[in-house]
Backbone as a ProteinNet text record, in pm:
[ID]
protein_1_A
[PRIMARY]
XXXXXXXXXXXXXXXXXXXXXXXXXXXXXXXXXXXXXXXXXXXXXXXXXXXXXXXXXXXXXXXXXXXXXXXXXXXXXXXXXXXXXXXXXXXXXXXXXXXXXXXXXXXXXXXXXXXXXXXXXXXXXXXXXXXXXXXXXXXXXXXXXX
[TERTIARY]
-1402.4	-1392.7	-1532.7	-1554.5	-1683.1	-1698.3	-1819.2	-1845.5	-1806.2	-1729.1	-1692.9	-1578.3	-1527.7	-1417.8	-1289.6	-1182.6	-1051.3	-1000.4	-922.1	-861.5	-712.3	-642.7	-498.5	-465.6	-354.3	-307.6	-187.9	-150.9	-28.5	67.7	195.9	302.5	386.7	414.3	486.6	578.1	698.6	788.3	734.1	738.8	694.9	820.2	863.7	989	973.6	1072.2	1072.8	1007.7	944	881.7	967	983.7	1057.3	964.7	833.8	738	597.5	505.6	365.1	314.8	358.8	317.4	362.5	482.1	528.3	433.6	392.9	298.4	167.3	115	-11.8	-0.5	109.6	129.2	134.5	207	216.1	78.1	5.2	-127.1	-220.9	-212.6	-294.5	-261.9	-134.8	-93.4	-142	-173	-215.6	-367.5	-442.4	-587.5	-662	-616.7	-684.1	-684.3	-596.2	-585.4	-680	-735.4	-814.2	-955.3	-1051.8	-1187.3	-1186.7	-1282.5	-1290.8	-1289.8	-1217.2	-1212.8	-1119.9	-1043.1	-954.4	-811.3	-723	-582.5	-543.7	-436.7	-391.4	-240.7	-198.6	-56.5	-44.9	33.9	47.7	171.6	153.8	261.9	265.2	377.6	392.2	310.8	306.7	245.2	102.2	18	-120.2	-124.7	-174.8	-180.2	-268.9	-218.1	-295.7	-408.2	-395	-494.5	-589.9	-634.8	-721.3	-844.4	-915.6	-1038	-1007.4	-895.4	-857.5	-824.7	-758	-724.3	-849.6	-944.5	-1064.4	-1170.4	-1142.1	-1235.9	-1210.2	-1135.1	-1110.5	-966.2	-881.4	-739.2	-702.2	-580.6	-523.3	-383.3	-335.2	-195.8	-122.2	-26.4	55.7	182.4	214.4	329.3	449.5	564.8	692.7	765.5	787.7	853.7	984.6	1096.1	1229.1	1250.3	1206.7	1231.1	1132.1	1023.7	925.4	784.2	697.6	556.3	500.7	440.1	387.8	241.2	186.6	48.9	-6.6	-137.8	-204.3	-316.1	-359.6	-476.2	-559.4	-689.4	-779.7	-780.8	-772.9	-779.5	-925.3	-954.2	-1090.2	-1107.8	-998.4	-1008.3	-873.8	-873	-756.5	-805.2	-733.7	-774.4	-653.2	-675.8	-567.3	-533.7	-404.8	-353.5	-247.1	-251.1	-148.8	-59.8	69.2	165.7	184.9	261.6	290.8	365.8	424.2	495	400.7	270.4	171.6	162.1	243.7	244.7	134.3	57.5	-49.4	10.5	-41.6	1.4	-121.7	-99.1	-208.5	-212.1	-326.1	-346.8	-411.9	-344.4	-402.9	-488.4	-618.9	-710.5	-730.7	-699.8	-694.7	-793.4	-842	-916.9	-819.4	-863.7	-772.6	-729	-800.6	-765.1	-643.1	-539.8	-419.3	-434.6	-427.7	-447.1	-311	-272.8	-144.5	-153.5	-42.6	-33.7	80.9	84.1	200.8	322.6	436.6	560	603.3	640.5	688.3	801.4	923.2	1036.4	1023.5	1072.4	1075.3	1202.4	1265.9	1385.2	1343.6	1436	1404.1	1368.6	1282.2	1243.2	1196.5	1183.9	1136.6	991.7	919.7	780.1	692.6	601.8	514.5	510.1	460.4	447.6	308	257.9	133.4	164.5	68	84.2	-42.3	-27.7	-143.2	-195.2	-325.9	-381.5	-315.9	-285.4	-225.3	-81.5	-17.7	118	120.4	2.8	-8.2	-9.2	61.2	57.5	-82.5	-114.5	-245.8	-251.2	-373.8	-395.2	-366.1	-314.7	-298.3	-436.3	-451.1	-576.3	-602.9	-731	-761	-691.1	-679.8	-612.8	-463.3	-403.7	-259.1	-226.2	-324.4	-297	-243.8	-279.3	-233.3	-101.6	-51.2	76.4	185.8	286	401.9	465	499.1	562.2	703.6	742.8	881.1	971.9	1094.2	1188.3	1197	1204.1	1202.7	1306.6	1428.4	1530.8	1490.5	1431.6	1386.9	1268.1	1172.7	1057.2	1102.6	1200	1252.1	1320.2	1402.3	1474.1	1376.3	1274.9	1176	1097.9	1058.9	984.4	1069.4	1198.8	1287.2	1302.3	1289	1300.9	1163.9	1058.6	924.4	848.5	899.7	829.1	769.4	646.6	584.2	539
894.8	992.2	1034.4	1053.9	1099	1247.9	1289.6	1430.9	1519	1623.3	1721.4	1680.7	1559.5	1515.7	1503.4	1546	1527.2	1390.6	1328.7	1202.2	1208.4	1112.1	1101.5	953.1	925.2	787.9	761.6	634.9	595.4	537.8	554.6	500.4	410.9	286.7	190.8	106.8	79.1	-13.2	-154.6	-229.2	-368.7	-454.6	-470.5	-539.5	-689.4	-744.5	-887.6	-925.8	-831.5	-860.4	-802.7	-880.1	-834.1	-787.9	-813.3	-779.8	-770.9	-717.3	-713.1	-856.3	-946.8	-1087.2	-1147.3	-1110.5	-1158	-1112	-984.5	-931.3	-1008.6	-1026.8	-1098.7	-1242.9	-1309.7	-1448.2	-1457.8	-1365.1	-1368.3	-1345.8	-1246	-1219.5	-1337.8	-1402.8	-1521.8	-1631	-1648.1	-1751.6	-1721.4	-1595.1	-1554	-1542.3	-1561.2	-1537	-1608.6	-1724.9	-1798.3	-1724.7	-1627.8	-1550.2	-1431.9	-1392.4	-1269.7	-1299.4	-1213.3	-1230	-1218.9	-1285	-1286.3	-1145	-1129.3	-1001.4	-898.5	-939.3	-844.1	-896	-802.6	-833.3	-739.8	-770.2	-683.6	-666.6	-551.1	-525.4	-458.1	-516.6	-464.4	-376.5	-259.9	-163.7	-116.4	-63.2	-23.5	99.3	196.2	324.6	333.9	404	428.5	563.9	569.7	697.8	799.9	920.9	1027.5	1077.6	1058.6	1107.3	995.3	917.9	802.8	840.5	946	984.9	1019.9	1089.3	1124.6	1000.1	903	779.4	701.6	696.3	615.2	686.7	808.7	884.7	857.6	750.6	715.3	683.6	671.1	648.9	505.8	490.7	361	350.5	228.8	203.1	178.8	266	251.9	178.2	71.3	-12.8	25.5	44.8	68.8	-65.4	-114	-242.9	-217.1	-251.9	-232.4	-88.4	8.4	149.1	216.1	147	202.7	174.1	277.4	253	179.7	62.9	-18	-56	-41.3	-84.1	-20.7	-40.4	9.9	-84.9	-69.6	-139.6	-40	-42.4	49.7	17.9	122.5	107.3	93.7	-11.6	-35.6	0.6	-2.4	27.7	15.4	54.6	39.2	-34.8	-138	-217.8	-246.4	-251.6	-281.2	-429.3	-458.4	-594.8	-593.9	-693.8	-707.6	-824.4	-798.9	-904.6	-991.9	-1097.1	-1187	-1114	-998.4	-916.8	-824.7	-826.5	-744.2	-601	-565	-428	-410.3	-301.4	-270.7	-217.5	-266.8	-223.4	-191.4	-136.3	-98.4	-192.1	-258.3	-337.8	-248	-230.3	-160.4	-264.2	-247	-341.9	-297	-386.7	-353.4	-437.4	-379.3	-457.8	-560.3	-681.7	-784.6	-759.5	-673.7	-645.4	-553.5	-598.3	-519.2	-450.2	-317.7	-237.2	-185.7	-220.6	-173.9	-25.4	44.1	187.2	214	335.6	377.8	371	341.9	333.7	473.2	485.9	614	584.1	630.5	599.1	666.3	598.2	653	605.8	697.7	663	583.8	504	425.9	516.6	467.1	535.9	429.5	467.7	373.1	402.1	298.8	315.3	341.9	437.4	475.9	626.8	677.1	821	849.6	968.1	1012.4	1050.5	1029.7	1059.7	1130	1255.4	1333.1	1274.4	1279.4	1225.3	1283.1	1412.5	1474.5	1427.9	1368.4	1316.4	1165.3	1104.6	959.8	920.6	812.8	768.9	721	738.5	696.6	545.1	492.1	350.3	323.2	204.9	163.3	137.2	163.4	133.4	-16.9	-58.2	-201.2	-290.5	-247.2	-327.2	-342.4	-248.3	-253.3	-326.5	-346.1	-408.5	-550.4	-618.3	-755.2	-761.3	-646	-644.5	-701	-759.5	-803.1	-680.1	-692.5	-581	-560.7	-435.2	-405.3	-444.8	-481.3	-504.1	-376.2	-389	-270.1	-163.8	-204.3	-105.6	-26.8	-93.6	-25.7	65.3	17.1	99.7	225.2	210.2	324.8	423.6	372.9	460.8	535.9	469.6	536.3	641.4	608.1	702.8	826.6	805.5	917.6	1016.2	969.6	1060.8	1105.3	1066.2	1112.3	1024.4	905.9	811.3	701.9	660.4	557.4	443.4
-245	-137.5	-97.3	30.4	80.4	54.4	19.5	-11.5	106.3	76.9	178.4	268.6	255.7	341.5	260.3	320.6	260.7	304.7	220.6	261.1	236	293.1	277.9	264	199.7	181.4	271.7	284.2	351.9	249.4	277.1	194.1	283.3	239	321.8	234.7	285.4	216.6	229.2	121.9	120.9	135.3	258.1	287.9	258.9	190.5	162.5	31.2	-36.1	-165.3	-277.2	-382	-499.1	-610.6	-594.9	-700.1	-639.6	-717.7	-676.1	-656.2	-742	-729.4	-596.5	-549.6	-418.6	-308	-312.1	-213.7	-220.5	-341.5	-357.9	-309.1	-341	-297.6	-145	-81.4	64	125.7	75.1	131.4	108.9	-5.6	-31	70.1	101.5	197.4	339.1	367.9	502.1	515.5	407.9	407.9	518.6	559.8	666.3	799.4	813.9	938.5	941.8	824.8	815.9	768.8	804.8	750.5	597.4	533.9	386.6	329.7	220	150.1	211.1	312.8	379.1	381.4	400.8	429.3	543.5	611.8	720.5	714.5	761.3	782.3	918.4	1007.4	1143.3	1151.6	1211.4	1226.8	1372.2	1415	1555.6	1592.7	1504.4	1539.1	1486.1	1561	1520.8	1449.6	1326.3	1255.2	1327.1	1342.6	1406.8	1315.9	1186	1089.5	1047.3	1145.2	1119.4	1036.8	1075.3	1004.2	858.8	833.8	696.8	614.4	675.9	606	568.1	660.4	639.2	556.5	514	429.4	281.3	250.3	111.2	79.5	181	158.3	125.8	75.9	41.4	100.6	110.4	145.3	14	-18	-137.8	-97.9	-171.6	-142.1	-227.1	-161	-228.1	-234.3	-356	-376.7	-451.2	-384.8	-444.7	-489.2	-406.9	-434.7	-528.1	-563.6	-656.9	-606.2	-602.7	-574.4	-695.8	-671.1	-781.4	-764.8	-643.1	-621.5	-494.9	-476.5	-356.5	-316.8	-190.4	-140.1	-61.2	-81.3	-11.8	137.3	219.4	364.8	408.2	483.2	531.2	678.5	753.1	895.2	964.6	1090.5	1177.5	1300.9	1341.2	1456.5	1544.4	1673.5	1766.9	1762.4	1765.8	1777.2	1886.2	1972.3	2076.6	2042.3	2043.4	2016	2137.4	2121.9	2233.3	2344.1	2311.6	2409.8	2487	2451	2520.2	2470.8	2373.3	2322.2	2218.5	2232.4	2137.4	2008.1	1897.4	1764.6	1681.4	1563.2	1473.9	1352.9	1333.1	1212	1108.5	995.5	882.3	810.9	816.8	754.9	610.7	517.8	375.6	295.5	187.3	89.7	33	8.2	-42.5	-186.7	-258.7	-397.6	-403.9	-474.4	-496.3	-631.4	-629.7	-750.3	-796.3	-917.5	-970.9	-1006.2	-982.1	-1009.7	-1106.4	-1155.8	-1232.6	-1140.6	-1197.8	-1119	-1076.4	-949.1	-895.8	-797.1	-824	-736.5	-599.8	-498.1	-362	-294.8	-223.7	-146.9	-23.1	31.3	150.9	269.5	355.9	479.2	576.7	702.3	803.4	835.8	874.9	914.2	793.8	806.8	696.7	689.5	580	557.9	505.5	533.8	470.9	327.1	239	97.5	50	10.6	-36.2	-167.3	-189	-313.6	-438.4	-437.2	-555.4	-580	-479.5	-493.7	-516.4	-521.9	-537.1	-684.1	-718.8	-858.3	-896.5	-1024	-1073.7	-1088.3	-1079.9	-1106.4	-1253	-1280.9	-1419.6	-1478.8	-1605.7	-1674.5	-1663.6	-1654.8	-1638	-1740.2	-1863.4	-1965.1	-1941.4	-1867.5	-1840.8	-1712.6	-1625.7	-1496.6	-1511.5	-1619.5	-1640	-1717.4	-1762	-1834.1	-1745.3	-1807.2	-1730.9	-1666.2	-1540	-1469.5	-1521.7	-1530.9	-1567.1	-1451.3	-1479.7	-1369.9	-1285.8	-1153.4	-1067.2	-1103.7	-1141.1	-1176.5	-1300.3	-1398.9	-1519.8	-1489.5	-1409.6	-1372.4	-1299	-1207.6	-1132.3	-1225.8	-1318	-1411.1	-1501.1	-1552.3	-1637.7	-1559.7	-1434.9	-1353.2	-1321.2	-1298	-1263.9	-1378.4	-1502.8	-1616	-1668.7	-1596.7	-1630.9	-1727.8	-1758.5	-1844.4	-1758	-1791.1	-1705.6	-1788.1
[MASK]
++++++++++++++++++++++++++++++++++++++++++++++++++++++++++++++++++++++++++++++++++++++++++++++++++++++++++++++++++++++++++++++++++++++++++++++++++

């Protein structure tokens, strides 16, 4: 976080992925489309809190009802689809950082996520651990065990 600036995170459903590995595999398959060291996710709406997001925020991914990882936000860029409609590309660091499991109910689009409400990163030694099945991770998180 930059000194004196508040930041905020984004929360987004990772549709079509069953695991963090699925997200990583998909992003790896798309790397030829993006500049080195980056990943992108295009969304319809442009966040109104752009400055807060870019002051140190991350995109937290909800996979199968559980926040399991995040990627640092590097920027927001306009993308126009073949339909001519302007959209927002969330420009992300290519590194996917695993987090403690935190259950989330389904929602549409994205949501702002305050830093104090964001799950902590897993310790480096735990990041390589086999991921728990999403249902088990959700159940443990719901009872306060991570």
